[in-house]
N, C-alpha and C positions, 0 to 999 in steps of 0.2 A: 593281832596275827602277824606273824613275819609275813614280810614282801617275799620274800621266797620262798615260801611255803602257799602263799597264797596262789602263785603264781604256779606252782606245780601243780593243785588240786584244778585248775583251771586247764592247763593242758592234760589233765587226768581225768575231765569230764568230756573233753573233748574226744578224747577218744574213745570215752565208752560211751557219745554218740554214734560211735563207728562202728564197734567190737563191742560185745560183753566178752570176750576170750581170756580165758585166765592162765599166765603163761608160771610156770613152775620153775624152768631156769633163762636167764639173759644171758645173750650170747652176741657178744661186740665184733666183728669180722674188720680188722684191720688193710693196710694198705694192698691192693693184690689179692685179697682172697676171700674176695665179695663173690668168687662165681661158688663160694660151698652154699648159696643161699638156694642153688638149684636144686639142692639135693632133699629140701624140707619139704614134706607135705603142707604147701601152703592152704591156710583156710583164709588169710586174710592180709594185703599189702596198704599200708598207710605212709602217703610220704611226709618228710616231717613239713612240709610247707602247708599242709594242709590241717596242721596243729598252732593253731594261733599263738603267739609268742615263742613257740620251738624253734632254738637255735636250727639253721640250714647249715647242710654242709657243702663245704664250695671246692673241695680238695679232687683233682682228677683221680677216677678210678672208685670213688667211692658214691655210692649210687644216693645215699640219702631219702632212707624211706626204713620204716619197721616193716617187720614179714611176722606175721602169727601163725604157726604152723606146730609141726610133730617133725620129730625125730626119734623114728620107731612108734612108741607109743607116748612116748615124752613132749608136755606142752609147753613150746620154747617160746619165747620172742627174742626176734633177731634183729640186730644193726645192722645194716647194710651199707658201710658210712658212719662214721663217727664225727664228732666236732671235739677241734681243735684249738686251744690255747692261743696259737699262734694266730690263727684267722682273723683274730682281733675280739674273740668275742671275752666277757669275765668269766672269771673261773668257776663261777657258781652257774652260768648257762652250761659249758663245758660238762659239768656233773648232772645237770640236770635229768637228761635223758637216765642216766644211771638210777636217781632216784625213783623218777618215775615207773618203770620196769619196777623198781620194790612198791611201789604202791598197785601196781596190775597185778601184783600176785609171787613176783618171782622171787624166791630164797636163795638161789644159787646167781653165781654172776661166771661166766665163761669170758676172759679176755684174752683178745687175740692181737698180735701187731706184727707190723715187719720191723727189723731193727738191723741194725750196724753191729757187728761181732767187734766187741774189744777183746777179748781172749785169743790170743794168738790160736789157740787152736781150734779152733771155729772154722766155717769154710760155707761160703754161701750156698744157701738150698737148706741147711741144716735146721732141725727144729730145738728150742732150749725151753724147757719147764721153767719157771718164773719160781725162783725159791724165798724171793725176796725183791726189796726194790729202796732205791734211793732218788730225792726228789733232789733234783739241783738248778735253781732259778727258777723252778715253777712252784705260782704258789700255794699254798695249803687250800684246800677249798673247803674248808670251815672256819678260813678266819672270818669275823664279821659276826652279827648274832647269832647263836646256836638255836638250829631248827629241834628245840625241845620234843616235836612230834615225831623227829626219825632218830633221834641217840642223844647220849651224855655229853657235852661242854669236852670231855677231855675224855676222849676214847684210846683205848691201849691198841698199839699196833705190834706187840710181842707175836702174834700169828697171824698176819694181814690173811697171808697163802694159806688157805685151810688144809693139814697134815692128811685127812685123810683122802680128801680129792686128789693132793698131790701123789696118793701111793695109788690113787685107781689110774690116775696118766697115766705112771712110770710102767704099773700091770697094764696096761692094755698097750704101752708101746710093746712091751717086753713080748707079751703074745702075739702080736702081727708084726713082728719084727723092723718094729720102726727105730732107728738109731736118734736116741733123746739126749740132748744136752740139756745140763742145767746150771742153775747160775741166775746170779743179780743181774735185775734188769733197770738203770735208769734212766728219768726220764729230764730234759731238757727241754727250752720252751721250743727252738726251731723257729721260722723256718729255716734259717739257714741251717748246713750240716755241721757239725761240729771240727773244729780245727785240731790240727797235730796236738798242741800242747792240750788243750781241753779232752784228748781219749787218752794223752801219758797219767792229765789230774783223776780220769775214771779209773784207769788200769790200777793207780796207787790206792784209791779208795773200794778196790776190791769189786768194781764191777765187771760183768760178763758182756751185757752187752747195751745198747745205748737206744733213743727213740724219742720221741716227739709225744708220747700219749701214754697212755694206762696208769700213770701212779697214781695219779687226782681222782682218776674215775675209781682207781681199788679203798684209796682214802674216804672216799664218800661214801661205797658201797660197806666198808668196812664199819664207817659209822653208823650205819643205818641195819647193821646187823645180818648183813648178808655175807654169806657163804662166797668166799673168792677164790679163783684159779687162774691161770695163764699161761699159753705158749707165745713162744716170742719164735717169727720165721727169721730165718738171719739172712738176711737180703746182700750182704756184704761185708767187706775188713772195713772198718771204721777208719777214717783219714789219717793218713801218716803211716798203713799199714798196707797199702794196697798202688800202687803206681798209677793207676787209673782214677781221673777225677769222678765225684760221685754223681748220682744222676738218680732223679726219681724213677725211670727208665729203666734203670738195675733192678731198682726195688719189686719194681711190678716182673720183670722177667726170672728173678729169681723167684718169687710168691709162686709163677704159674710152675715151676721147676719142682718145687715143694708138694706141690697141689694135690695130689696122691694122695702121700704120707698124713698128709695136716688134715686133710678131709678125713682118713680113713679112724686118724687119730681121735678127732673131735667127736666124730659119728659113734662111734665104740665106746667114750668117757661117758658119753651124755645119756647113751642106752642105759649103763648100768648106774646113773645118780641115784643116790637115796633122795627124794624130793619129795 
């Protein structure tokens, strides 16, 4: 058996020793967005450190635990804090939580992140629906022996972000008067913020927002048959577009500003997901 798959099954066994909760939607909370977990009807919490072999988040603002509960009546597993490639983990560990949530029972993955605005029409605090992505320098999580139990060797990537879920998010934003940008998200490795030259490159590539997560997770989720959707919280204008130096504090402050609309949009979308 594939070693990565064996590790995945050991993690699943550890989770099942703690809870038999079966989620239908998996939600990943990005930097500064962890407070959303307070809106979940919590049934069980499981720190990542209690799962042997599971990567532990080391970033400030990322609590590092699974939250099992319900949003309205929809059973959800929420990652309060994700794992990033720049923390030093192999990319297979970065996407292990996504694959694990799929094995737990989740068929939909709702990704969120804090991102820098590359599109000059964006402003700090905007929410952006992710329509597609570009990976720059981050390794593809499917490199290496294919895990046949999860998906095919050469998965199609022409529609990673589910069209029906995108339509649902747009509809919910309109119904509740939430201004929603749309665009292409790019993942770079981090942890340094991008240089002005890199931002000019991303703009030429057609990117609208940039961050240090999400794309490898979406690839892994698509590979194992999950329906994927995503929202970026635009935390700042990227390097070269703003005279102020970039900082993680700025990311968290922008997330706080966007929090009411973010919470409303995520909740109303999940309530109407066909799971």
